[in-house]
C-alpha positions in Angstrom: -96.2 93.7 -33.8 -98.5 91.4 -35.1 -97.3 92.0 -38.9 -93.8 91.7 -37.8 -94.1 88.3 -36.3 -96.2 87.0 -39.2 -93.8 88.1 -41.6 -90.8 86.5 -39.4 -92.6 83.2 -39.6 -93.0 83.6 -43.2 -89.5 83.8 -43.7 -88.2 81.3 -41.2 -90.5 78.7 -42.7 -88.0 78.3 -46.1 -85.5 78.2 -43.9 -86.7 75.4 -41.7 -87.8 73.3 -44.7 -84.2 73.8 -45.9 -83.0 72.5 -42.3 -85.1 69.3 -42.7 -84.2 68.8 -46.6 -80.5 68.9 -45.5 -81.3 66.3 -42.4 -83.4 64.1 -44.6 -80.6 64.1 -47.7 -77.6 63.7 -45.1 -79.4 60.6 -43.4 -79.5 58.6 -46.7 -76.5 56.7 -48.1 -75.6 54.4 -50.7 -75.0 51.0 -49.7 -73.2 48.5 -51.9 -74.2 45.0 -52.1 -71.9 44.0 -55.1 -70.3 45.1 -58.2 -72.4 48.0 -59.9 -75.2 47.2 -57.6 -76.2 50.1 -55.1 -79.5 50.1 -53.1 -80.7 53.5 -51.0 -80.8 52.7 -47.0 -82.5 54.7 -44.6 -79.7 55.6 -41.8 -82.9 56.1 -39.1 -82.9 52.6 -38.9 -80.5 52.2 -36.2 -77.9 49.2 -37.2 -77.4 46.4 -34.7 -75.5 47.5 -31.6 -75.5 51.0 -32.5 -76.8 53.4 -30.0 -78.7 56.7 -30.6 -75.5 58.7 -30.8 -75.3 57.0 -34.4 -78.4 58.4 -35.5 -77.5 62.0 -34.2 -74.2 63.1 -36.0 -73.6 66.8 -34.8 -72.2 67.6 -38.3 -75.7 67.5 -40.0 -76.7 70.0 -37.6 -73.7 72.3 -37.8 -74.3 72.1 -41.7 -78.0 73.3 -41.7 -76.9 76.0 -39.3 -74.4 77.2 -41.6 -76.6 77.2 -44.2 -79.1 79.4 -42.7 -76.1 81.4 -41.5 -74.9 82.0 -45.3 -78.8 82.6 -46.1 -79.1 85.4 -43.1 -75.5 87.1 -44.9 -77.1 87.4 -48.2 -80.5 88.8 -46.7 -78.1 91.5 -44.9 -76.3 92.2 -47.9 -79.4 92.6 -49.9 -81.2 94.6 -46.9 -78.1 97.1 -47.1 -78.3 97.6 -50.6 -82.0 98.5 -50.6 -82.1 100.0 -47.0 -82.2 103.5 -48.5 -85.5 103.1 -49.9 -87.7 102.5 -47.3 -86.3 103.2 -43.9 -89.4 101.6 -41.8 -89.6 98.5 -43.8 -85.8 98.2 -43.1 -86.0 98.1 -39.6 -88.6 95.5 -39.7 -87.0 93.3 -42.1 -84.4 93.7 -39.6 -86.2 92.7 -36.8 -87.5 89.3 -39.2 -84.1 88.7 -40.0 -82.5 88.8 -36.5 -85.6 86.9 -35.4 -84.8 84.1 -37.9 -80.7 83.9 -36.4 -82.3 83.6 -32.8 -84.6 81.1 -33.4 -81.9 79.0 -35.1 -79.2 79.3 -32.5 -81.9 78.7 -29.7 -82.6 75.2 -31.7 -78.9 74.1 -32.3 -78.1 75.0 -28.5 -81.2 72.8 -27.2 -80.3 70.4 -29.7 -76.3 70.7 -29.1 -76.0 70.0 -25.5 -72.1 69.5 -25.9 -71.2 72.4 -28.2 -69.2 74.8 -26.7 -70.1 78.7 -27.0 -66.9 78.9 -29.3 -68.1 76.6 -31.8 -71.4 78.2 -32.1 -69.8 81.2 -32.9 -67.6 79.6 -35.7 -70.6 77.9 -37.0 -72.6 81.1 -37.3 -69.5 82.9 -38.8 -70.0 85.7 -36.4 -66.7 87.3 -37.2 -66.4 86.4 -40.5 -69.5 87.7 -41.9 -67.9 91.1 -41.1 -66.2 90.8 -44.2 -69.5 91.5 -46.2 -69.0 95.4 -45.6 -67.0 98.0 -44.9 -65.8 98.7 -41.5 -66.1 102.2 -41.2 -69.9 102.2 -42.7 -71.9 102.8 -39.3 -75.2 101.7 -41.1 -73.4 98.2 -41.7 -71.8 97.7 -38.6 -75.3 98.5 -36.7 -77.0 95.9 -38.7 -74.2 93.6 -38.7 -74.3 93.8 -34.5 -78.0 93.7 -34.3 -78.5 90.6 -36.7 -75.3 88.6 -36.6 -73.7 89.4 -32.8 -76.1 90.5 -30.6 -78.0 87.2 -30.6 -74.9 85.4 -29.7 -73.6 88.3 -27.2 -74.3 85.9 -24.1 -71.7 83.4 -25.7 -69.0 85.6 -26.7 -65.7 85.0 -25.0 -62.5 86.7 -24.2 -60.9 85.5 -27.2 -63.6 86.7 -29.5 -63.7 89.8 -28.0 -60.1 90.4 -28.2 -60.4 89.5 -31.9 -62.9 92.0 -32.4 -61.1 94.7 -30.7 -58.2 94.5 -33.4 -60.4 94.9 -36.4 -59.7 97.7 -37.9 -63.0 99.8 -37.0 -62.9 103.5 -37.7 -64.0 105.4 -34.3 -67.3 106.0 -35.0 -68.1 102.3 -36.2 -66.3 101.4 -32.7 -68.5 103.8 -30.9 -71.6 102.2 -32.3 -70.6 99.3 -31.4 -70.3 100.3 -27.6 -73.6 102.0 -27.8 -75.4 99.0 -29.2 -73.7 96.6 -26.6 -74.5 98.8 -24.0 -78.2 99.2 -24.9 -78.3 95.0 -25.3 -77.2 94.1 -21.9 -78.9 95.1 -18.9 -77.1 96.6 -15.8 -77.4 93.2 -14.2 -75.2 91.4 -16.6 -71.7 92.0 -14.5 -70.0 89.2 -15.8 -70.7 90.0 -19.7 -70.5 93.6 -19.2 -67.1 93.5 -17.6 -65.6 90.7 -20.4 -66.9 93.5 -22.8 -64.7 96.4 -21.1 -61.4 94.3 -20.6 -61.6 92.4 -23.8 -62.8 94.7 -26.6 -63.3 98.3 -25.2 -60.0 98.7 -23.5 -58.1 96.5 -26.3 -59.3 98.4 -28.9 -58.8 102.0 -27.1 -55.2 101.1 -25.9 -53.9 100.4 -29.4 -51.1 102.9 -31.0 -51.7 101.7 -34.4 -54.9 103.3 -35.1 -55.7 106.5 -37.1 -57.0 108.0 -33.8 -55.5 106.2 -30.6 -57.8 106.4 -27.9 -60.7 107.8 -30.4 -60.0 111.2 -28.4 -59.5 113.6 -31.5 -63.2 113.8 -32.5 -65.2 114.2 -29.3 -65.3 117.9 -27.3 -63.8 116.9 -23.9 -63.6 114.4 -21.2 -67.2 113.7 -20.8 -68.2 113.3 -24.3 -65.0 110.9 -24.8 -66.4 109.1 -21.9 -69.9 108.3 -22.9 -69.2 107.8 -26.6 -66.3 105.5 -26.0 -66.9 103.6 -22.7 -70.6 104.3 -21.9 -71.8 102.8 -18.6 -68.7 100.2 -19.1 -66.5 102.8 -17.7 -67.5 101.6 -14.2 -64.8 98.6 -14.5 -62.1 100.9 -15.6 -59.6 102.3 -13.0 -58.6 105.9 -13.3 -55.2 104.8 -14.4 -56.5 102.6 -17.4 -58.6 105.9 -18.5 -55.4 108.2 -18.6 -53.5 105.5 -20.4 -56.3 105.0 -22.8 -56.3 109.1 -23.3 -53.7 110.9 -21.9 -56.1 114.4 -22.2 -59.0 112.6 -19.9 -59.2 115.2 -17.1 -61.3 113.2 -14.2 -61.8 116.5 -12.5 -64.1 117.7 -15.5 -66.5 114.6 -15.0 -67.0 113.8 -11.4 -70.4 113.2 -11.9 -69.5 110.3 -14.1 -66.9 108.7 -11.8 -67.3 105.8 -9.7 -66.9 106.2 -6.0 -63.8 104.0 -6.7 -62.7 106.1 -9.2 -63.2 109.4 -7.2 -60.8 107.8 -4.2 -58.1 107.1 -7.0 -58.1 110.9 -8.0 -58.0 112.1 -4.5 -55.0 109.8 -4.0 -53.6 110.3 -7.1 -50.3 112.4 -7.0 -50.3 113.8 -10.2 -53.7 115.3 -9.3 -52.6 117.4 -6.9 -56.2 116.9 -5.3 -54.8 116.8 -1.4 -53.6 120.4 -2.1 -57.0 121.2 -4.2 -59.5 122.6 -1.8 -61.9 123.6 -4.8 -61.5 119.9 -6.6 -62.1 118.3 -3.1 -65.2 120.2 -2.2 -66.7 119.3 -5.6 -65.7 115.8 -4.9 -67.4 115.5 -1.7 -70.2 117.9 -2.6 -71.1 115.4 -5.5 -71.0 112.5 -3.2 -72.9 114.1 -0.3 -75.6 116.4 -2.5 -77.8 113.2 -3.4 -78.4 112.5 0.5 -77.2 108.9 0.0 -75.1 108.3 2.9 -74.3 104.9 1.7 -72.3 106.3 -1.2 -70.3 108.2 1.5 -69.7 105.4 3.6 -68.4 103.3 0.6 -66.1 106.2 -0.1 -64.6 106.6 3.1 -64.4 102.8 3.6 -62.2 102.5 0.3 -60.3 105.9 1.3 -59.4 104.5 4.7 -58.3 101.0 3.2 -56.3 102.9 0.6 -54.7 105.2 3.4 -53.7 102.0 5.5 -52.2 100.7 2.3 -50.0 103.9 1.7 -49.2 104.6 5.2 -50.9 108.3 5.1 -51.9 108.7 9.1 -53.4 112.1 8.2 -53.7 114.9 5.7 -51.1 117.6 5.7 -53.2 120.1 4.0 -55.3 122.1 6.8 -57.6 123.6 4.2 -58.3 120.3 2.3 -58.7 118.4 5.8 -61.2 121.1 7.2 -63.4 121.0 3.9 -63.7 116.7 4.0 -64.2 116.8 7.3 -67.1 119.8 7.6 -68.7 118.4 4.3 -68.8 115.2 5.6 -69.9 115.9 9.4 -72.4 118.0 8.1 -74.0 115.1 5.4 -74.1 112.9 8.5 -75.6 114.8 11.3 -79.4 113.7 10.5 -77.9 109.8 10.7 -76.5 110.5 14.2 -79.7 110.3 15.8 -80.2 106.6 14.6 -76.2 105.4 14.9 -75.3 102.5 17.1 -72.1 103.0 19.1 -70.6 100.5 16.5 -71.6 103.1 13.7 -69.7 105.8 16.0 -67.0 103.2 16.1 -66.0 103.0 12.6 -66.6 106.6 11.7 -64.3 108.3 14.3 -62.1 105.4 15.1 -61.4 104.6 11.2 -63.1 106.4 8.5 -62.5 110.1 9.8 -59.1 109.3 11.2 -57.2 111.0 8.1 -59.1 114.3 9.0 -59.7 113.8 12.4 -56.8 116.6 12.8 -59.5 119.1 12.0 -61.6 118.4 14.7 -62.4 121.5 16.9 -64.9 121.8 19.9 -67.6 122.9 17.5 -67.2 120.1 15.4 -69.0 118.2 18.4 -72.4 120.5 17.7 -73.7 118.1 15.4 -73.6 115.0 17.8 -77.1 114.5 19.7 -76.4 115.0 22.9 -78.8 112.3 24.0 -76.5 109.3 22.6 -75.7 106.4 25.1 -72.6 106.1 26.8 -71.0 103.5 24.6 -71.6 105.9 21.6 -70.0 108.7 23.6 -67.2 106.5 24.5 -66.6 105.2 20.8 -66.2 109.2 19.9 -63.6 109.7 22.6 -61.7 106.8 21.8 -61.2 107.9 18.2 -60.3 111.2 19.1 -57.8 109.9 21.9 -56.1 107.4 19.2 -55.3 110.4 17.0 -53.4 111.7 19.7 -50.7 108.8 19.2 -49.7 110.3 15.5 -50.9 113.5 15.8 -47.9 116.3 16.0 -48.4 118.3 18.9 -49.1 121.3 16.8 -51.6 120.1 14.8 -53.3 118.5 17.6 -54.7 121.1 19.9 -58.2 121.1 18.3 -58.5 117.6 19.2 -57.6 117.9 22.7 -60.0 120.8 23.4 -62.5 118.4 21.9 -61.4 115.5 24.1 -61.9 118.0 27.4 -65.4 119.4 26.1 -66.5 115.7 25.8 -65.1 114.8 29.4 -67.0 118.0 30.5 -70.2 117.2 29.1 -70.4 113.9 29.7 -73.6 112.7 30.2 -74.5 112.5 33.9 -77.4 109.8 33.2 -74.5 107.4 32.3 -73.5 105.3 35.3 -70.4 106.2 37.4 -68.2 103.2 36.8 -69.1 102.9 33.2 -67.6 106.8 32.9 -64.7 105.9 34.9 -63.6 103.2 32.2 -63.8 105.4 29.3 -62.6 108.8 31.1 -59.9 108.3 33.5 -60.0 111.0 36.2 -58.3 113.8 35.5 
């Protein structure tokens, strides 16, 4: 590590001298005092009435930066040419060249407080430097990203990424860029990652003028396609977008890789037939519950209930699918019921479970602790009673029997007046 840093400093020194020489040269100008007579005057001496702005023209800094950028391009070209001779040395040199550009970018940004990110990208000719190599050369693309783009990745905007996504990369080169971006950005950089997905990844994979539109023919199945072409950026995609980018995409085969929102979209997607497919629903719910993370299950049902409202779906018609969802959910929630507050029971039994409450049977209540509060019992009962307003009689018999059981076994310790409020006399 020390050797790498030392070599980086050695490489950086001549470039810093180049900046200094450029600035010194550009701050010297000729003044004509008469015909044929010229004297050299240093412009660092402010002219009367001139402020500091006159002594700090941004063009000098930009010219110096462009010189360094051009030098870096030459180094990359030389590195690519000799790269096969010594692999470990190539990696060290690559890191050193990147350090040069990173240091220069930092200096430019520190000295130019009014520079926009787009101007910086233009000054360093990030897109233009791609013409040095072949878009299908994975080694070149990897080096280009590591040295030229990675130091400026936090500064890229939508326009830059759209232009990048419209270049004629091969699928393997595109996938190399996606992997590199995925490794460069940490998971907390949500804004940057979302921008990369929408303006670069989605832009490229949606193009129809590629040799392999969607980059789907060189991969084996939906899992490999998702990992190689979207990596962790897939969490920003909707299920519809994934299918538009790859008409062969099968969400059913990659349940482990789908977000909670994508799983909800899968269940409600008419083309998936999920609400008629017990096996698919069981796999999806098992995937959500097997980790023991009730938070994921809650998030799923929150979004599920919201979408049901938007689509005016009061309850799931397929009894087998409905039974599967209810039974798996109650089993997953059973350990949590002991710590539930009345508000929690209200949310689950009056909102989240509403689409599957038609499958309630008296046995379903066995997972409810007997020592919960009267208010909690009341929240459960209210949810069951509300379902009778939209359930057909023939599918509500289990719910009615469950209501009867609750009323018969209501805790005697509850105050009678409170009980009468929730349970009208028979």
